[in-house]
MISEKOL-656283 format. One record per residue (C-alpha): x, y, z. Coordinates in steps of 0.001 Angstrom, whole numbers, padded with zeros to 6 digits, always signed. Layout:
<sites>
XYZ;...
</sites>
This chain:
<sites>
-020059+174937+096817;-018325+172056+095378;-019418+170573+092118;-021334+167372+092033;-020005+163986+091036;-022021+161945+088496;-021994+158208+090207;-022994+155742+087924;-023707+151910+087487;-025891+149658+089712;-023376+148342+092272;-021587+152014+093023;-024850+153705+092872;-026236+151007+095254;-023156+151103+097637;-023489+155467+098264;-027355+155180+098875;-026753+152533+101388;-023767+153937+102735;-023838+157794+102354;-027692+158672+101419;-027218+162048+102536;-024601+163242+099851;-026909+162268+096946;-029068+165198+095845;-030745+163040+092866;-031285+159874+091500;-031736+160083+087329;-033171+156187+085919;-033640+155093+082324;-037223+155268+081477;-038837+151614+081003;-036067+149983+082812;-038261+147962+085330;-036697+144914+087194;-035591+144230+090712;-032277+145788+091201;-033710+148735+090177;-036953+148695+092171;-034192+148239+095172;-032567+151587+094323;-035938+153153+093980;-036775+152073+097432;-033282+153014+099351;-033954+156385+096931;-037501+156881+098251;-036515+156111+102347;-033923+158607+101919;-036290+161234+100411;-034142+161651+097282;-036041+162877+094035;-036027+160774+091101;-035896+161645+087547;-036671+159522+084671;-034415+160232+081616;-033921+158626+077983;-031405+156089+077294;-030081+158651+075174;-029985+161408+077695;-028105+159176+080028;-025619+158101+077684;-024792+161565+076986;-024265+162538+080956;-022210+159577+081451;-020166+160539+078252;-020770+157135+076976;-019835+154791+079607;-021920+152339+080399;-024122+153445+083692;-026678+150734+083516;-029583+152967+083513;-028923+154878+086899;-026793+157993+087895;-026931+159714+091190;-025677+163138+091588;-023910+163262+094717;-021984+165791+096668;-018063+164845+096450;-016529+163051+099269;-014131+164743+101484;-010752+164595+100066;-008127+163040+102644;-004564+163916+102357;-001026+163713+104040;-002691+165330+107277;-005314+162331+107571;-002408+159680+107690;-001851+159304+111765;-005240+159327+112320;-005963+156597+109678;-002654+154495+110803;-003361+154504+114585;-007003+153470+114034;-007322+150942+111025;-010613+149659+110334;-011112+146204+110865;-008844+146632+114418;-005892+144153+113115;-002436+145420+111593;-002547+148276+109234;-002453+147053+105756;-001997+150344+103270;-002034+149979+099087;+000120+152490+097723;+000238+153060+094020;+002906+155232+092232;+001082+157073+089456;-001544+154911+088001;-003195+156490+085068;-005625+154324+084247;-009187+154547+085780;-009921+151120+085250;-007055+149621+087169;-007451+151986+089953;-011013+150916+090453;-010341+147521+090490;-007769+148243+092904;-010158+149610+095337;-012710+146636+094928;-009951+144485+095374;-008374+146500+098301;-011847+146421+099875;-012439+142891+099832;-008735+142218+101130;-009684+144686+104591;-006990+147543+102937;-006863+150473+105919;-006355+152889+102655;-005101+153171+099138;-002969+155978+098794;-002142+157377+095311;-000214+160911+094310;-002105+163873+093423;-000402+164600+090239;+000240+162660+087173;-002392+159918+088546;-005884+159099+088116;-008547+160130+090845;-012155+158947+091709;-013573+159372+088504;-017065+158142+087671;-015819+155415+085828;-013319+154548+088632;-016573+154498+090892;-018260+152243+088557;-015479+150024+088086;-014984+149661+091443;-018359+148397+092123;-018925+150442+095783;-015457+150078+096930;-014863+153728+096188;-017329+154599+099105;-016002+152093+101854;-012296+152248+101087;-009874+155623+102372;-008697+156803+099376;-005948+159417+100109;-004455+161841+097500;-000590+163036+098909;+001401+165773+097084;+004874+163655+097553;+004655+160324+097546;+008150+159867+098492;+007365+161873+101838;+004683+160253+102094;+006940+156581+102362;+009024+158586+104919;+006248+159593+107315;+004899+155806+107094;+007841+154972+108216;+007722+157357+111266;+004156+155690+112249;+005545+152087+112405;+004786+151079+109023;+006840+148308+107266;+006756+149685+103329;+007493+146922+100996;+007801+147729+097008;+007494+145138+093992;+010070+145585+091399;+011106+142330+088984;+014552+143203+089985;+014095+142298+093578;+016238+139291+095182;+013313+138918+097370;+010285+136825+096592;+006910+137979+097419;+006320+134801+099570;+009548+135175+101628;+008447+138411+102816;+006918+139135+106489;+003578+140947+105983;+002022+139924+109318;+002868+143233+110669;+001686+147221+109771;+002897+147158+106207;+002468+148938+103104;+002607+147585+099439;+003836+149899+097154;+003018+149117+093595;+003852+151177+090374;+002036+152466+087457;+001323+150488+084256;+004264+149622+082018;+007207+151611+083995;+006399+150301+087384;+007659+152280+090500;+009482+155326+089874;+013367+155135+090976;+012895+157600+094216;+010036+155403+095188;+011744+152215+095200;+014528+153988+096997;+012454+155178+099805;+010714+151207+100272;+011956+149459+103274;+011971+146241+101139;+011552+145356+097545;+010291+142096+096610;+009184+140518+093064;+006413+138418+092355;+007105+134827+091012;+006709+134899+087164;+006967+131382+085448;+005741+132315+081806;+006717+134706+078900;+005401+137521+079765;+007509+140604+081946;+004776+141768+084419;+000910+141787+085269;-001666+144408+085218;-001091+146455+088284;-004671+145357+089557;-003937+141924+089089;-000314+142436+091193;-002391+144118+093624;-004376+141274+094216;-001731+138771+094820;+000368+140751+097251;-002952+141938+099229;-003947+138186+099558;-000214+136850+100615;-000764+139808+103480;-004354+138364+104231;-002968+134784+104283;-000093+135622+106246;-002063+137102+108805;-004450+133974+109025;-007367+135915+108201;
</sites>
């Protein structure tokens, strides 16, 4: 049996209880905390017959590894892992019914950045977020908390070989657009109205050479100040919402 995941933070736990209550084994809440948001979680747990344990702040801190838990931790069965084999089904039946919009992250290792990308991706209506299995962060408790529930709603696909995955996306009719400061074409000049995958590189290093070579097109974000690049989660927001704008959503 797979080990249980710890999901902490009010938004993340609320989303989990709302969308997948059957995955939740138990709820641990801070003793003495009584407020409307906590009561909402307790009511959700009661409706789903999920046992609740009261723990001290110190015990919750220890279980969360010092991360901010906001007084609640859910012990949950892990979500089914998606991989390359699931891509055709995801691409052929995108959620929302519009053209496919994928966010591909090449080696993002910071859990806060991945969580923020998932949250922005959910807001922009992405079909899925794709990342490599190796040398990249997965769905950790910190990622889930930062994502504020988006980790429960946005399909997250981990692949073994990102370059091969981009080739597969092309075969499935998805236009792959990578971002790099050296590109001649600006983001706002790219056509993102059809099925598209936006490919962003890791913190600091950007996309790997092999990843960039596999993209159908490369674009740059407008940079008018002194900094050379944006945080990957900020860049993801800029790119995704340009696609949203072009699609008239």
